C-alpha positions in Angstrom: -13.3 16.2 25.0 -13.5 17.3 21.3 -10.4 18.9 19.7 -10.5 21.2 16.7 -8.4 20.5 13.7 -5.5 22.8 12.8 -7.5 24.1 9.8 -10.3 25.2 12.2 -7.7 27.0 14.4 -6.3 29.0 11.5 -9.7 29.9 10.1 -10.0 33.0 12.3 -6.3 34.0 12.1 -5.5 37.3 10.4 -2.1 38.8 9.6 -3.2 41.9 11.7 -3.5 39.6 14.7 0.3 39.7 15.0 2.0 42.4 17.1 4.0 45.0 15.2 7.7 45.7 15.6 6.7 49.0 17.1 4.9 47.3 20.0 7.9 45.5 21.3 10.7 47.2 23.1 13.5 44.6 22.7 14.3 45.1 19.0 17.3 47.4 18.5 16.7 50.7 16.7 19.2 49.3 14.0 17.0 46.2 13.4 13.8 48.3 13.3 15.3 50.7 10.8 16.7 47.9 8.7 13.2 46.3 8.6 11.5 49.5 7.7 13.9 50.2 4.8 13.7 46.6 3.6 9.9 46.9 3.6 10.1 50.2 1.7 12.3 48.6 -0.9 9.9 45.7 -1.3 7.0 48.1 -1.5 8.7 49.8 -4.4 9.5 46.4 -6.0 6.1 44.8 -5.5 3.6 47.6 -5.1 0.1 46.3 -4.1 1.4 42.7 -4.5 3.2 43.1 -1.1 0.6 42.0 1.5 2.7 41.8 4.6 6.2 41.5 6.0 6.6 39.4 9.1 9.8 39.1 11.2 10.2 35.7 12.9 12.9 33.5 14.3 15.6 34.3 16.8 15.4 38.1 16.4 11.6 38.1 16.8 12.0 35.9 19.9 14.8 38.1 21.3 17.1 35.1 21.3 19.5 36.3 18.6 23.3 36.0 18.7 25.8 37.9 16.7 25.7 35.1 14.1 21.9 35.2 13.7 20.3 36.3 10.4 17.1 38.3 10.2 14.3 35.9 9.2 11.5 37.6 7.2 8.4 36.1 5.7 7.4 38.1 2.6 3.6 37.6 2.1 2.4 38.3 -1.4 -1.2 38.7 -2.5 -0.6 36.5 -5.6 -2.5 33.2 -5.9 0.7 31.4 -6.8 4.3 32.4 -6.8 7.7 30.9 -7.8 9.8 30.9 -4.6 13.1 30.9 -6.5 12.0 33.8 -8.8 10.8 35.9 -5.8 14.0 35.3 -3.8 16.0 36.3 -6.8 13.8 39.4 -7.3 14.4 40.5 -3.7 18.1 39.9 -3.9 19.1 43.5 -4.5 17.1 44.8 -1.5 18.7 42.1 0.7 22.2 42.9 -0.5 21.6 46.7 0.1 20.6 45.8 3.7 23.7 43.6 4.2 26.0 46.3 3.0 24.4 49.2 5.0 23.7 47.3 8.2 26.0 44.3 8.2 22.9 42.1 8.7 21.8 39.2 6.6 18.1 39.0 5.8 16.8 35.6 5.1 13.6 35.8 3.1 10.8 33.2 2.6 8.2 34.3 0.0 4.7 33.0 0.4 1.2 33.7 -0.8 -1.3 35.3 1.6 -3.6 32.3 1.3 -0.8 29.9 2.2 0.2 32.1 5.2 -3.3 32.2 6.5 -4.4 28.6 5.9 -1.5 26.2 5.2 -0.2 24.0 8.0 3.5 23.6 8.5 5.9 23.8 11.4 7.4 27.0 10.0 4.0 28.6 9.7 2.9 27.6 13.2 6.1 29.2 14.5 5.6 32.4 12.4 2.0 32.7 13.6 3.1 32.3 17.2 6.2 34.4 17.3 5.9 36.7 14.3 6.1 40.5 14.4 4.4 42.5 11.7 6.8 45.0 10.0 
């Protein structure tokens, strides 16, 4: 029996293959509103560079506790990015969410190409459990 490589398995994956936060009924209205506002803030910050926002982790799996943060993959259309610079750039939007909703957003910036084709345990989990914001 032949098995395909991971690269072959990701070749057909598209960000739009993920369900959206509107398609699940277990996310609280507070979390949905927080994510919408965070996406709006990032849209204003990045413009067309913002390719997608993907919720993953405990909140996406509906396994969150009161100590859970909100894990978000920020997919940018750039060919390369500086992770530290992008995290710093998003800081104000994250602080605003923390102050307004008392929820910590943990961001991981990534290029669209890396999200679609790179292989890592994190990305396998995001592709499996992620929710498109």
